[in-house]
C-alpha positions as CSV (number, residue, x, y, z in Angstrom):
1,M,92.2,-144.9,37.3
2,L,92.6,-141.9,39.5
3,V,96.2,-142.8,40.1
4,K,96.9,-143.0,36.4
5,H,95.4,-139.5,35.7
6,A,96.8,-137.5,38.6
7,A,99.9,-139.2,40.1
8,G,103.3,-138.6,38.5
9,N,102.2,-135.6,36.5
10,E,101.7,-133.1,39.4
11,A,105.4,-132.3,39.4
12,N,105.3,-131.3,35.8
13,P,101.6,-130.5,34.9
14,W,102.6,-129.4,31.4
15,S,104.2,-132.6,30.3
16,S,103.1,-134.1,27.0
17,A,101.6,-137.2,28.6
18,P,97.9,-137.4,28.0
19,H,95.6,-136.6,30.9
20,G,92.4,-138.0,29.7
21,P,89.9,-136.9,27.1
22,V,89.4,-133.4,25.7
23,I,86.5,-131.8,27.6
24,T,84.2,-128.9,26.6
25,A,84.0,-126.3,29.3
26,T,82.9,-122.7,29.6
27,Y,85.5,-120.0,30.1
28,R,85.0,-116.4,31.4
29,R,87.4,-113.5,31.5
30,G,85.6,-110.3,32.6
31,V,82.4,-110.1,30.6
32,L,83.7,-112.4,27.8
33,R,82.2,-115.9,27.9
34,A,83.1,-118.7,25.5
35,K,83.3,-122.5,25.1
36,V,86.8,-123.9,25.3
37,A,88.4,-127.3,24.9
38,V,90.1,-128.5,28.0
39,S,93.0,-131.0,27.9
40,E,95.7,-132.2,30.2
41,L,93.4,-131.8,33.2
42,T,94.9,-132.5,36.6
43,C,93.8,-131.6,40.1
44,R,95.8,-128.3,40.0
45,S,95.9,-127.3,36.3
46,A,94.3,-127.5,32.9
47,R,95.3,-126.7,29.3
48,I,92.7,-124.8,27.3
49,D,92.3,-124.0,23.6
50,S,90.1,-121.0,23.0
51,M,89.4,-118.2,20.6
52,D,90.6,-115.6,23.2
53,A,94.3,-114.7,23.6
54,V,95.1,-114.3,27.3
55,K,98.3,-113.2,29.0
56,P,100.2,-114.9,31.8
57,G,99.1,-113.7,35.2
58,M,95.4,-113.0,34.2
59,L,92.6,-114.3,36.3
60,V,90.0,-116.4,34.4
61,W,87.1,-118.5,35.5
62,L,86.7,-122.0,34.2
63,T,83.4,-123.9,34.5
64,L,84.0,-127.6,34.1
65,P,81.1,-130.0,33.4
66,G,78.8,-130.3,36.4
67,L,80.7,-127.8,38.5
68,E,80.5,-124.2,39.4
69,A,83.0,-121.7,37.9
70,R,86.5,-122.1,39.4
71,P,89.1,-119.2,39.4
72,A,92.4,-120.0,37.7
73,T,95.5,-118.0,36.9
74,V,97.1,-118.1,33.4
75,D,100.6,-119.6,33.8
76,W,101.6,-119.6,30.1
77,T,100.2,-119.0,26.6
78,S,101.1,-120.0,23.1
79,G,98.7,-118.4,20.6
80,F,95.2,-119.4,21.6
81,T,96.4,-122.2,23.9
82,A,96.9,-121.4,27.6
83,G,98.0,-123.3,30.7
84,L,95.8,-122.5,33.8
85,R,96.6,-123.2,37.4
86,F,93.5,-123.5,39.7
87,E,93.5,-121.3,42.8
88,A,92.0,-124.3,44.8
89,P,92.8,-127.8,43.5
90,L,90.1,-130.2,42.4
91,H,89.4,-133.0,44.7
92,P,90.8,-136.2,43.2
93,A,87.4,-137.9,43.2
94,V,85.9,-135.0,41.3
95,L,88.8,-135.1,38.7
96,D,88.2,-138.9,38.3
97,A,84.5,-138.4,37.8
98,I,85.1,-135.7,35.1
99,L,87.7,-137.8,33.3
100,D,85.5,-140.9,33.4
101,G,82.5,-139.0,32.0
102,R,80.4,-139.5,35.1
103,I,80.0,-135.7,35.3
104,G,79.1,-134.6,31.8
105,S,76.9,-131.5,31.4
106,V,78.1,-127.9,31.1
107,H,76.1,-125.3,32.9
């Protein structure tokens, strides 16, 4: 399953191919904290839908289920949807556990 989720999409992380389920996570920018929907999750990137409009180049923190907050840079935005690039990629086994639902609680 890991190969299906991560391989082949790393060259174009913003392709329209599905990258697993939509996951609820916590997002932080400065003092603002909010829940966001995460989709198209790969080891290096994530697409979020939130109620906060961010700009490319901003640093945000994304807390995925069962993990500590991870710094990410906003690559692109379209309304309240943004593409994030993690400063340090997720380990493939961690990505697989998140997508399989084996890690399922938000801090």
